[in-house]
Wavefront OBJ file of the C-alpha trace (Angstrom):
o trace
v -82.345 -160.985 121.274
v -81.394 -159.834 118.059
v -79.022 -157.060 117.300
v -79.814 -155.251 114.029
v -76.734 -154.665 112.058
v -76.996 -151.593 109.532
v -75.474 -151.904 106.209
v -73.018 -149.043 105.197
v -75.761 -147.601 102.821
v -78.244 -147.461 105.638
v -75.678 -145.949 107.768
v -74.997 -143.106 105.140
v -78.803 -142.471 104.787
v -79.145 -142.272 108.615
v -76.157 -139.768 108.631
v -78.021 -137.599 105.874
v -81.282 -137.717 107.338
v -79.691 -136.636 110.879
v -77.675 -133.802 109.104
v -80.819 -132.625 107.281
v -82.918 -132.624 110.572
v -80.228 -130.509 112.287
v -79.960 -128.218 109.316
v -83.744 -127.744 109.014
v -83.826 -127.015 112.947
v -81.274 -124.376 112.645
v -82.915 -122.709 109.819
v -86.220 -122.991 111.682
v -84.655 -121.092 114.713
v -83.190 -118.396 112.167
v -86.439 -117.890 110.416
v -88.336 -117.851 113.836
v -86.188 -115.019 115.125
v -88.117 -111.836 115.631
v -87.461 -108.876 113.439
v -88.222 -105.290 114.324
v -88.032 -101.808 112.800
v -88.482 -98.290 113.962
v -89.504 -94.883 113.154
v -88.973 -91.517 114.770
v -87.364 -88.382 114.178
v -83.838 -86.810 114.203
v -82.837 -83.123 114.980
v -80.210 -80.855 113.395
v -79.525 -77.130 114.155
v -78.016 -74.331 112.072
v -75.298 -72.282 113.402
v -75.226 -68.446 113.258
v -72.924 -66.300 111.335
v -70.238 -64.510 112.945
v -69.371 -60.994 111.577
v -66.009 -60.912 109.519
v -63.434 -57.966 110.638
v -61.270 -55.862 108.431
v -58.159 -54.473 109.505
v -55.763 -52.050 107.876
v -53.111 -53.549 105.437
v -49.941 -52.308 103.863
v -50.652 -50.239 100.825
v -48.487 -50.899 97.886
v -48.686 -47.369 96.561
v -48.471 -43.833 98.162
v -50.990 -40.968 97.893
v -49.904 -37.440 96.732
v -51.702 -34.458 95.087
v -53.486 -35.165 91.882
v -53.015 -38.837 92.209
v -54.920 -41.940 93.193
v -53.296 -44.763 95.385
v -54.454 -48.433 96.699
v -56.165 -49.018 99.995
v -55.058 -52.148 101.581
v -56.820 -54.451 104.057
v -57.059 -57.768 105.421
v -60.415 -59.500 105.977
v -60.694 -62.032 108.837
v -63.457 -64.799 108.498
v -64.247 -66.500 111.739
v -66.899 -68.742 110.248
v -66.446 -72.458 109.425
v -67.179 -71.802 105.754
v -65.811 -69.893 103.021
v -67.139 -66.260 102.406
v -67.420 -64.471 98.992
v -67.123 -60.808 99.428
v -68.743 -59.408 96.524
v -68.123 -55.563 97.269
v -66.522 -53.273 99.827
v -67.886 -49.830 100.683
v -65.369 -47.159 101.559
v -66.611 -44.494 103.836
v -65.213 -41.952 106.158
v -61.537 -40.808 105.902
v -59.461 -40.028 109.061
v -55.712 -38.883 109.191
v -53.235 -40.113 111.943
v -52.728 -37.894 114.989
v -49.440 -36.668 113.892
v -50.911 -35.076 110.847
v -54.007 -33.277 112.375
v -53.369 -30.133 110.221
v -54.003 -32.069 107.081
v -57.114 -30.966 105.257
v -58.800 -34.339 104.701
v -61.536 -32.823 102.587
v -59.013 -32.832 99.701
v -58.883 -36.638 100.000
v -61.858 -38.699 98.450
v -62.547 -42.436 97.987
v -64.143 -44.398 95.058
v -66.752 -46.622 96.397
v -67.841 -49.176 96.286
v -64.992 -51.412 95.026
v -65.642 -54.961 93.559
v -62.365 -56.486 92.115
v -63.238 -55.699 88.580
v -66.569 -57.462 89.407
v -64.887 -60.574 90.588
v -65.092 -59.885 94.333
v -62.943 -61.795 97.007
v -63.100 -65.375 98.480
v -61.900 -65.372 102.214
v -61.262 -68.998 103.426
v -63.084 -70.636 106.137
v -61.869 -70.699 109.769
v -59.579 -73.873 110.172
v -59.168 -75.160 113.651
v -58.515 -71.873 115.855
v -57.151 -70.002 112.981
v -59.537 -67.467 111.192
v -59.523 -67.560 107.349
v -58.180 -64.353 106.098
v -57.471 -62.762 102.588
v -55.505 -59.728 101.804
v -57.195 -57.177 99.518
v -55.903 -54.393 97.623
v -58.353 -51.785 96.526
v -56.679 -50.462 93.376
v -56.740 -46.789 92.919
v -59.676 -46.475 95.605
v -58.412 -43.206 97.362
v -57.333 -39.888 95.734
v -55.883 -36.557 96.578
v -56.628 -33.299 95.130
v -54.038 -30.664 94.211
v -55.404 -28.356 97.148
v -54.000 -30.707 99.824
v -51.873 -28.729 102.272
v -48.243 -29.308 103.326
v -49.450 -30.965 106.502
v -50.732 -34.127 104.561
v -46.960 -34.936 103.678
v -46.262 -38.409 105.291
v -49.666 -38.833 106.519
v -51.523 -42.054 107.183
v -55.102 -42.142 106.037
v -57.494 -44.599 107.508
v -60.560 -45.249 105.557
v -63.653 -46.955 107.234
v -64.537 -50.098 105.108
v -67.843 -52.135 105.003
v -67.650 -55.563 103.209
v -70.743 -57.276 101.811
v -70.506 -61.193 101.419
v -72.247 -64.448 101.597
v -71.272 -68.168 102.009
v -70.009 -69.872 98.885
v -68.625 -73.381 98.117
l 1 2 3 4 5 6 7 8 9 10 11 12 13 14 15 16 17 18 19 20 21 22 23 24 25 26 27 28 29 30 31 32 33 34 35 36 37 38 39 40 41 42 43 44 45 46 47 48 49 50 51 52 53 54 55 56 57 58 59 60 61 62 63 64 65 66 67 68 69 70 71 72 73 74 75 76 77 78 79 80 81 82 83 84 85 86 87 88 89 90 91 92 93 94 95 96 97 98 99 100 101 102 103 104 105 106 107 108 109 110 111 112 113 114 115 116 117 118 119 120 121 122 123 124 125 126 127 128 129 130 131 132 133 134 135 136 137 138 139 140 141 142 143 144 145 146 147 148 149 150 151 152 153 154 155 156 157 158 159 160 161 162 163 164 165 166 167 168
């Protein structure tokens, strides 16, 4: 019985051939792996805008006969996006209960107000806190000289309506 002895160069060739055979089988398995794709649809839905609220602020000027004064307010934005208020319309004027004898017909408003054309930006709601902006409607309310003494010290409430839209 004869035992074959391999020379070193033959051993190296056999090792290279074995490595190549293993590599080819691994590549073959990788190439043979199944591939797939897919198609279908996704969905998104738009939310709905929530109305802003306007509350009375603290005016920086006082009203008296033959003069104009500012109307102060705070706009609250409950939406998750910034709103640009382009104008604010001023409407009905009422006086506080302690001054019911005041002749409110002597008090007028200048409407609409637009902040010299710039409007106002009201920040978005962050977490549970509504965005807010203080607005000062300069010289928006006036009192004529025919106002009676019952108007002294009165607080006037002016109905306000804001016009706005989402903005970046």
